[in-house]
GUTOR-489970 format. One record per residue (C-alpha): residue number from 1; residue in three letters; x, y, z. Coordinates in steps of 0.2 Angstrom, whole numbers, always signed. Layout:
<pts>
PT   resi   resn       X       Y       Z
PT    NUM    Ala       X       Y       Z
...
</pts>
This chain:
<pts>
PT   resi   resn       X       Y       Z
PT      1    Met    -706    -855    -139
PT      2    Glu    -715    -859    -122
PT      3    Phe    -707    -856    -105
PT      4    Gln    -713    -866     -90
PT      5    Asn    -708    -867     -71
PT      6    Tyr    -697    -880     -64
PT      7    Ile    -704    -889     -48
PT      8    Asn    -697    -904     -40
PT      9    Gly    -687    -909     -55
PT     10    Lys    -702    -906     -68
PT     11    Trp    -706    -892     -81
PT     12    Val    -724    -888     -77
PT     13    Asn    -737    -873     -81
PT     14    Gly    -742    -862     -68
PT     15    Gly    -758    -867     -58
PT     16    Gly    -767    -853     -64
PT     17    His    -765    -857     -82
PT     18    Gln    -760    -838     -85
PT     19    Ile    -749    -834    -100
PT     20    Phe    -738    -819    -104
PT     21    Glu    -728    -814    -118
PT     22    Thr    -709    -809    -117
PT     23    Ile    -700    -800    -132
PT     24    Asn    -683    -795    -138
PT     25    Pro    -680    -776    -133
PT     26    Ala    -669    -773    -149
PT     27    Asn    -684    -777    -161
PT     28    Glu    -699    -780    -151
PT     29    Glu    -701    -798    -158
PT     30    Ile    -711    -809    -148
PT     31    Leu    -698    -823    -141
PT     32    Gly    -710    -834    -133
PT     33    Gln    -725    -836    -121
PT     34    Val    -723    -840    -102
PT     35    His    -733    -850     -93
PT     36    Ala    -734    -839     -76
PT     37    Ala    -733    -846     -59
PT     38    Glu    -746    -841     -46
PT     39    Val    -745    -839     -29
PT     40    Ala    -752    -858     -24
PT     41    Asp    -735    -863     -35
PT     42    Val    -724    -855     -22
PT     43    Asp    -731    -867      -8
PT     44    Arg    -727    -881     -21
PT     45    Ala    -709    -875     -26
PT     46    Val    -705    -872      -6
PT     47    Gln    -713    -889      -1
PT     48    Ala    -702    -898     -15
PT     49    Ala    -686    -888      -8
PT     50    Arg    -691    -893     +10
PT     51    Asp    -692    -910      +6
PT     52    Ala    -675    -911      -5
PT     53    Phe    -665    -901     +10
PT     54    Arg    -666    -917     +21
PT     55    Ser    -655    -927      +8
PT     56    Trp    -646    -913      +0
PT     57    Arg    -639    -907     +16
PT     58    Leu    -632    -923     +20
PT     59    Thr    -624    -925      +3
PT     60    Pro    -606    -923      +7
PT     61    Ala    -600    -906      +2
PT     62    Pro    -586    -913      -9
PT     63    Leu    -599    -922     -19
PT     64    Arg    -610    -906     -20
PT     65    Gly    -594    -898     -26
PT     66    Glu    -591    -910     -41
PT     67    Leu    -609    -908     -47
PT     68    Leu    -605    -889     -47
PT     69    Phe    -590    -893     -57
PT     70    Lys    -601    -902     -70
PT     71    Val    -612    -886     -71
PT     72    Gly    -597    -876     -74
PT     73    Asp    -592    -888     -89
PT     74    Ile    -608    -888     -96
PT     75    Leu    -610    -869     -95
PT     76    Lys    -593    -868    -105
PT     77    Gln    -598    -880    -118
PT     78    Lys    -614    -870    -122
PT     79    Lys    -607    -852    -118
PT     80    Glu    -610    -846    -136
PT     81    Glu    -628    -852    -137
PT     82    Leu    -632    -846    -120
PT     83    Ala    -624    -829    -124
PT     84    Asp    -635    -828    -141
PT     85    Leu    -651    -832    -130
PT     86    Leu    -646    -819    -117
PT     87    Thr    -643    -805    -129
PT     88    Lys    -661    -808    -137
PT     89    Asp    -670    -809    -121
PT     90    Met    -662    -793    -113
PT     91    Gly    -653    -784    -127
PT     92    Lys    -634    -783    -120
PT     93    Val    -621    -785    -135
PT     94    Ile    -615    -801    -139
PT     95    Ser    -597    -798    -131
PT     96    Glu    -605    -793    -114
PT     97    Ala    -618    -807    -114
PT     98    Arg    -603    -820    -115
PT     99    Gly    -595    -810    -102
PT    100    Asp    -611    -813     -91
PT    101    Val    -610    -832     -94
PT    102    Gln    -592    -832     -90
PT    103    Glu    -595    -826     -73
PT    104    Ala    -607    -840     -69
PT    105    Ile    -593    -852     -76
PT    106    Asp    -581    -845     -64
PT    107    Met    -592    -844     -50
PT    108    Ala    -597    -863     -52
PT    109    Tyr    -579    -868     -51
PT    110    Tyr    -575    -857     -37
PT    111    Met    -589    -863     -27
PT    112    Gly    -587    -880     -32
PT    113    Gly    -569    -879     -24
PT    114    Glu    -577    -873      -8
PT    115    Gly    -584    -891      -7
PT    116    Arg    -568    -896      -1
PT    117    Arg    -565    -881     +10
PT    118    Met    -580    -872     +17
PT    119    Leu    -569    -867     +32
PT    120    Gly    -574    -867     +49
PT    121    Tyr    -561    -865     +62
PT    122    Thr    -554    -872     +79
PT    123    Ala    -546    -862     +93
PT    124    Pro    -539    -865    +110
PT    125    Val    -551    -868    +124
PT    126    Glu    -550    -864    +142
PT    127    Met    -550    -881    +150
PT    128    Pro    -539    -896    +150
PT    129    Ser    -545    -911    +139
PT    130    Lys    -557    -901    +131
PT    131    Phe    -558    -897    +112
PT    132    Gly    -568    -883    +103
PT    133    Met    -573    -879     +84
PT    134    Ala    -584    -869     +75
PT    135    Val    -593    -877     +59
PT    136    Arg    -605    -872     +45
PT    137    Asp    -623    -878     +44
PT    138    Pro    -634    -875     +29
PT    139    Ser    -648    -862     +33
PT    140    Gly    -662    -872     +24
PT    141    Val    -674    -867     +10
PT    142    Val    -668    -850      +1
PT    143    Gly    -679    -838      -8
PT    144    Ile    -669    -829     -22
PT    145    Ile    -675    -814     -31
PT    146    Thr    -665    -807     -46
PT    147    Pro    -665    -793     -59
PT    148    Trp    -665    -793     -78
PT    149    Asn    -649    -784     -81
PT    150    Phe    -636    -798     -78
PT    151    Pro    -647    -814     -80
PT    152    Val    -635    -827     -77
PT    153    Ala    -621    -818     -68
PT    154    Val    -631    -810     -54
PT    155    Pro    -641    -827     -50
PT    156    Ser    -625    -837     -51
PT    157    Trp    -618    -827     -36
PT    158    Lys    -632    -832     -26
PT    159    Ile    -637    -849     -32
PT    160    Phe    -620    -858     -32
PT    161    Pro    -614    -852     -13
PT    162    Ala    -632    -858      -8
PT    163    Leu    -631    -875     -15
PT    164    Ile    -613    -879     -11
PT    165    Ala    -617    -875      +7
PT    166    Gly    -630    -888      +7
PT    167    Asn    -646    -877      +4
PT    168    Thr    -661    -879      -7
PT    169    Leu    -669    -865     -16
PT    170    Val    -683    -858     -25
PT    171    Trp    -678    -843     -38
PT    172    Lys    -690    -831     -44
PT    173    Pro    -681    -821     -58
PT    174    Ser    -688    -804     -68
PT    175    Pro    -701    -808     -79
PT    176    Glu    -690    -798     -92
PT    177    Ile    -680    -813     -95
PT    178    Pro    -688    -829     -94
PT    179    Ala    -679    -837    -108
PT    180    Ile    -662    -837    -103
PT    181    Ser    -668    -841     -84
PT    182    Ala    -675    -857     -90
PT    183    Ala    -660    -862    -101
PT    184    Phe    -650    -858     -85
PT    185    Val    -660    -870     -75
PT    186    Lys    -658    -884     -88
PT    187    Ile    -639    -884     -86
PT    188    Phe    -642    -890     -68
PT    189    Glu    -655    -902     -73
PT    190    Glu    -642    -909     -86
PT    191    Ala    -630    -910     -73
PT    192    Gly    -640    -921     -62
PT    193    Leu    -646    -910     -48
PT    194    Pro    -658    -920     -39
PT    195    Pro    -677    -915     -40
PT    196    Gly    -683    -902     -28
PT    197    Val    -665    -895     -24
PT    198    Phe    -668    -881     -37
PT    199    Asn    -685    -873     -42
PT    200    Leu    -689    -858     -54
PT    201    Leu    -706    -848     -54
PT    202    Leu    -708    -838     -69
PT    203    Ala    -721    -823     -64
PT    204    Ser    -725    -805     -69
PT    205    Gly    -731    -794     -55
PT    206    Thr    -727    -795     -38
PT    207    Glu    -739    -807     -30
PT    208    Val    -727    -822     -32
PT    209    Ala    -712    -813     -25
PT    210    Arg    -721    -807     -11
PT    211    Ala    -727    -824      -7
PT    212    Leu    -709    -832      -8
PT    213    Val    -703    -817      +5
PT    214    Asn    -717    -820     +17
PT    215    His    -717    -841     +16
PT    216    Pro    -714    -846     +35
PT    217    Glu    -703    -861     +27
PT    218    Val    -691    -850     +17
PT    219    Arg    -677    -845     +30
PT    220    Val    -665    -835     +19
PT    221    Leu    -669    -822      +6
PT    222    Ser    -657    -815      -6
PT    223    Phe    -662    -801     -17
PT    224    Thr    -654    -788     -30
PT    225    Gly    -665    -775     -36
PT    226    Ser    -671    -757     -32
PT    227    Thr    -669    -749     -16
PT    228    Ala    -687    -747     -14
PT    229    Thr    -691    -765     -16
PT    230    Gly    -677    -771      -5
PT    231    Arg    -681    -760     +10
PT    232    Ala    -700    -768      +9
PT    233    Ile    -693    -786      +7
PT    234    Ala    -682    -782     +22
PT    235    Glu    -697    -776     +33
PT    236    Ser    -707    -792     +28
PT    237    Ala    -692    -803     +33
PT    238    Ala    -688    -795     +49
PT    239    Arg    -706    -798     +54
PT    240    Leu    -703    -818     +52
PT    241    Asn    -685    -817     +59
PT    242    Lys    -677    -822     +42
PT    243    Lys    -659    -818     +36
PT    244    Val    -660    -807     +21
PT    245    Ser    -647    -800      +9
PT    246    Leu    -651    -785      -1
PT    247    Glu    -640    -779     -16
PT    248    Met    -649    -763     -22
PT    249    Gly    -646    -747     -32
PT    250    Gly    -630    -737     -35
PT    251    Lys    -624    -719     -41
PT    252    Asn    -607    -723     -44
PT    253    Ala    -593    -710     -48
PT    254    Ile    -577    -709     -57
PT    255    Ile    -565    -697     -49
PT    256    Val    -553    -690     -61
PT    257    Leu    -538    -680     -55
PT    258    Asp    -528    -667     -66
PT    259    Asp    -513    -679     -67
PT    260    Ser    -524    -693     -75
PT    261    Asp    -520    -702     -92
PT    262    Leu    -533    -694    -103
PT    263    Glu    -535    -708    -116
PT    264    Leu    -535    -721    -102
PT    265    Val    -549    -711     -93
PT    266    Thr    -559    -708    -109
PT    267    Asp    -558    -726    -114
PT    268    Ala    -564    -732     -95
PT    269    Thr    -577    -720     -93
PT    270    Cys    -586    -725    -109
PT    271    Trp    -586    -742    -104
PT    272    Ala    -591    -740     -86
PT    273    Ala    -605    -727     -91
PT    274    Phe    -612    -734    -107
PT    275    Gly    -608    -753    -106
PT    276    Thr    -624    -763    -104
PT    277    Thr    -632    -748    -110
PT    278    Gly    -629    -740     -92
PT    279    Gln    -641    -755     -84
PT    280    Arg    -628    -759     -72
PT    281    Cys    -629    -757     -53
PT    282    Thr    -610    -753     -55
PT    283    Ala    -612    -741     -70
PT    284    Ala    -603    -725     -69
PT    285    Ser    -617    -711     -67
PT    286    Arg    -606    -697     -60
PT    287    Leu    -590    -691     -67
PT    288    Ile    -581    -680     -54
PT    289    Val    -567    -671     -63
PT    290    Gln    -553    -659     -55
PT    291    Lys    -555    -643     -65
PT    292    Gly    -537    -642     -73
PT    293    Ile    -541    -658     -84
PT    294    Ala    -561    -655     -86
PT    295    Ser    -561    -646    -102
PT    296    Arg    -550    -659    -112
PT    297    Leu    -558    -673    -104
PT    298    Lys    -576    -667    -110
PT    299    Glu    -570    -665    -127
PT    300    Ala    -563    -682    -128
PT    301    Leu    -579    -689    -122
PT    302    Val    -590    -681    -133
PT    303    Val    -581    -686    -148
PT    304    Arg    -581    -704    -141
PT    305    Thr    -599    -704    -137
PT    306    Lys    -604    -698    -153
PT    307    Asn    -596    -711    -161
PT    308    Leu    -604    -725    -152
PT    309    Thr    -615    -737    -163
PT    310    Leu    -632    -742    -157
PT    311    Gly    -642    -757    -162
PT    312    Asn    -646    -775    -160
PT    313    Gly    -633    -783    -148
PT    314    Leu    -631    -798    -160
PT    315    Asp    -622    -787    -172
PT    316    Pro    -603    -788    -166
PT    317    Asn    -600    -770    -174
PT    318    Val    -614    -763    -160
PT    319    Asp    -608    -754    -145
PT    320    Val    -624    -750    -137
PT    321    Gly    -639    -761    -136
PT    322    Pro    -657    -756    -132
PT    323    Val    -664    -753    -114
PT    324    Ile    -674    -768    -106
PT    325    Asn    -692    -760    -111
PT    326    Arg    -702    -745    -116
PT    327    Thr    -706    -740     -97
PT    328    Ala    -687    -739     -94
PT    329    Leu    -685    -729    -111
PT    330    Glu    -698    -716    -104
PT    331    Arg    -691    -716     -88
PT    332    Ile    -673    -712     -93
PT    333    His    -680    -699    -105
PT    334    Asn    -690    -691     -91
PT    335    Tyr    -673    -689     -80
PT    336    Val    -665    -681     -94
PT    337    Gln    -679    -668     -96
PT    338    Ile    -678    -665     -77
PT    339    Gly    -658    -662     -79
PT    340    Gln    -661    -650     -92
PT    341    Lys    -675    -640     -82
PT    342    Glu    -662    -639     -67
PT    343    Gly    -650    -631     -78
PT    344    Ala    -638    -646     -84
PT    345    Arg    -632    -644    -102
PT    346    Ala    -632    -659    -114
PT    347    Leu    -616    -661    -123
PT    348    Val    -622    -675    -133
PT    349    Gly    -638    -687    -134
PT    350    Ala    -652    -684    -122
PT    351    Ser    -665    -691    -135
PT    352    Ile    -673    -707    -139
PT    353    Ala    -665    -715    -154
PT    354    Asp    -676    -720    -169
PT    355    Leu    -669    -736    -176
PT    356    Asp    -682    -741    -190
PT    357    Gly    -697    -737    -177
PT    358    Lys    -692    -753    -167
PT    359    Gly    -683    -757    -150
PT    360    Phe    -680    -747    -136
PT    361    Phe    -665    -736    -139
PT    362    Tyr    -659    -721    -130
PT    363    Lys    -644    -711    -136
PT    364    Pro    -629    -711    -125
PT    365    Thr    -629    -694    -115
PT    366    Leu    -617    -683    -107
PT    367    Phe    -622    -668     -96
PT    368    Asp    -611    -654     -90
PT    369    Gly    -613    -642     -77
PT    370    Val    -622    -654     -65
PT    371    Arg    -623    -649     -48
PT    372    Pro    -620    -659     -32
PT    373    Gly    -637    -662     -24
PT    374    Ser    -646    -661     -40
PT    375    Thr    -658    -675     -47
PT    376    Leu    -646    -680     -61
PT    377    Glu    -632    -680     -47
PT    378    Arg    -642    -689     -34
PT    379    Glu    -655    -701     -41
PT    380    Glu    -650    -718     -50
PT    381    Ile    -656    -717     -68
PT    382    Phe    -652    -734     -74
PT    383    Gly    -648    -729     -92
PT    384    Pro    -634    -722    -103
PT    385    Val    -633    -705     -94
PT    386    Leu    -616    -698     -87
PT    387    Ser    -615    -683     -77
PT    388    Ile    -601    -672     -76
PT    389    Ile    -597    -662     -59
PT    390    Glu    -582    -651     -57
PT    391    Val    -571    -650     -42
PT    392    Asp    -556    -641     -36
PT    393    Thr    -547    -653     -25
PT    394    Leu    -546    -673     -22
PT    395    Asp    -555    -668      -4
PT    396    Glu    -569    -660     -11
PT    397    Ala    -570    -675     -24
PT    398    Ile    -571    -688     -10
PT    399    Arg    -584    -678      -1
PT    400    Val    -596    -677     -16
PT    401    Asn    -593    -695     -19
PT    402    Asn    -597    -700      -1
PT    403    Glu    -612    -688      +1
PT    404    Ser    -623    -699     -11
PT    405    Ser    -636    -710      -3
PT    406    Tyr    -629    -726     -13
PT    407    Gly    -612    -733     -10
PT    408    Leu    -608    -747     -21
PT    409    Ser    -593    -743     -32
PT    410    Thr    -581    -729     -35
PT    411    Ser    -565    -726     -46
PT    412    Ile    -552    -713     -46
PT    413    Phe    -538    -710     -59
PT    414    Thr    -522    -702     -54
PT    415    Gln    -503    -705     -56
PT    416    Asp    -499    -700     -38
PT    417    Val    -497    -715     -26
PT    418    Asn    -500    -704     -12
PT    419    Arg    -517    -698     -17
PT    420    Ala    -521    -714     -23
PT    421    Phe    -520    -722      -7
PT    422    Thr    -528    -707      +2
PT    423    Ala    -542    -712      -9
PT    424    Met    -542    -731      -4
PT    425    Arg    -543    -724     +13
PT    426    Asp    -556    -710     +13
PT    427    Ile    -568    -717      -1
PT    428    Phe    -583    -725      +8
PT    429    Thr    -591    -738      -4
PT    430    Gly    -591    -757      -6
PT    431    Leu    -579    -758     -22
PT    432    Val    -564    -746     -25
PT    433    Tyr    -555    -745     -42
PT    434    Ile    -539    -736     -44
PT    435    Asn    -535    -732     -63
PT    436    His    -550    -741     -69
PT    437    Gly    -569    -739     -71
PT    438    Thr    -582    -744     -60
PT    439    Thr    -586    -760     -65
PT    440    Gly    -576    -777     -67
PT    441    Ala    -578    -785     -50
PT    442    Glu    -571    -804     -50
PT    443    Ile    -580    -819     -41
PT    444    Gln    -566    -822     -28
PT    445    Phe    -569    -805     -19
PT    446    Pro    -584    -799      -9
PT    447    Phe    -596    -789     -19
PT    448    Gly    -608    -776     -12
PT    449    Gly    -611    -759      -5
PT    450    Val    -616    -748      +9
PT    451    Arg    -629    -735     +13
PT    452    Gly    -644    -737      +1
PT    453    Thr    -635    -750      -9
PT    454    Gly    -635    -765      +4
PT    455    Asn    -637    -771     +21
PT    456    Gly    -621    -777     +26
PT    457    His    -621    -793     +17
PT    458    Arg    -607    -797      +2
PT    459    Glu    -609    -809     -12
PT    460    Ala    -595    -819     -20
PT    461    Gly    -579    -823     -12
PT    462    Gln    -579    -834      +4
PT    463    Ala    -590    -820     +10
PT    464    Gly    -604    -827      +0
PT    465    Leu    -605    -842     +10
PT    466    Asp    -610    -832     +25
PT    467    Leu    -628    -828     +21
PT    468    Phe    -631    -846     +17
PT    469    Thr    -624    -854     +32
PT    470    Glu    -626    -854     +51
PT    471    Trp    -611    -854     +62
PT    472    Lys    -612    -870     +75
PT    473    Ser    -600    -869     +90
PT    474    Ile    -596    -887     +96
PT    475    Tyr    -587    -891    +112
PT    476    Val    -580    -909    +116
PT    477    Asp    -575    -911    +134
PT    478    Tyr    -566    -929    +137
PT    479    Ser    -559    -925    +154
PT    480    Gly    -573    -937    +162
PT    481    Lys    -579    -923    +175
PT    482    Leu    -588    -906    +175
PT    483    Gln    -578    -892    +170
PT    484    Arg    -587    -875    +172
PT    485    Ala    -580    -863    +160
PT    486    Gln    -575    -845    +167
PT    487    Ile    -577    -854    +185
PT    488    Asp    -567    -868    +188
PT    489    Asn    -551    -862    +180
PT    490    Arg    -551    -844    +188
PT    491    Glu    -544    -841    +205
PT    492    Asp    -552    -826    +215
</pts>
């Protein structure tokens, strides 16, 4: 298979005629060759988006919404086909791949509905015979940079709100997932999106992404990825006065209090920690456990973790797929070794798995005796590694949770409504779950985090429109005379 870039409604090779290969992380088989974009292609794509913006922004929002509904319908029809390709491209198990595509379906329908809503507002004004309202304008050309772990869902959180608001865009996905990225764009092409509105650049390395960030005609940037890269993008964007949304790392915790339902906690923890092989920004990486339940929970988790089946995600009997590549495999193992040197004790896992000598598999790993402030407790590993930290009280658990440099998702298990509401008030992360794991966000609510996780913007829900729109306040004076606000209507 060959994968090309999509610029101004056409599938084209990169200007530099460079090619790189993409492989299936489960068996290291070559999926295809990618005709890489180069820096000059960024100019071509941005120019196409700029030209298309003139007409796309004038297309009535309800009609833009109808096109997104059509995209959603096609995604629904091709869900199984796309899920199969997604699993081959990045490795997650097939049931999760279906869920990845389903998020895009949900977002297409939700944002399509915003075409008949996209709410501005009116408010009373100070002067007689005068009217005031606030409306949303599209921002212009949007640059989108996304990771490999949710290759359909995460881009959909950005692409659909950008399009419904009347923007055009240039998308640079991770080079790890070119097959599903190209297939996703073809859905929009099939739905009849006008040329130039949506452009795709496939490239390895950082040059193309850097050129997109620094391009003067790109007015908005939406990025999901590492905190270090996000901060560098923010610095570059600030020099050019661009709007930028950053969705970055996480070090999410499940808090378990003594009165918790042990079976429910075990189920939810394994799903949150080892689903997507721990390669989620919302994955549970810390288990903050009250001491009264700690020993029983550890026993249950060891049994459950040992019974997880590793393998190719296309096998419906597999629980945990591969990590994305060999570099990730080595990074995860390095963190495990650091944890052991710092005194943490591996209860299960802690080694690379050999499945017939092929693929990039790491055994789901459970650490006990992890200290607050240690490397395992502090740094994002982005793999199937869960660290147990024991505490005495709810207050201590919340303090340990909030001292993380990240702030995306936290969950707490308790049967006490008073303690649940105390946690809802005092936990300082963008997402909070009660009696559920750290994953499971739905598209109708804002998604994002605080501290090192984000820079204040949110994706999904109505908040997802904010990045891609500019507020315009409009005043209509029909009095036929000059009325000076804050002056003529006040008596000294």
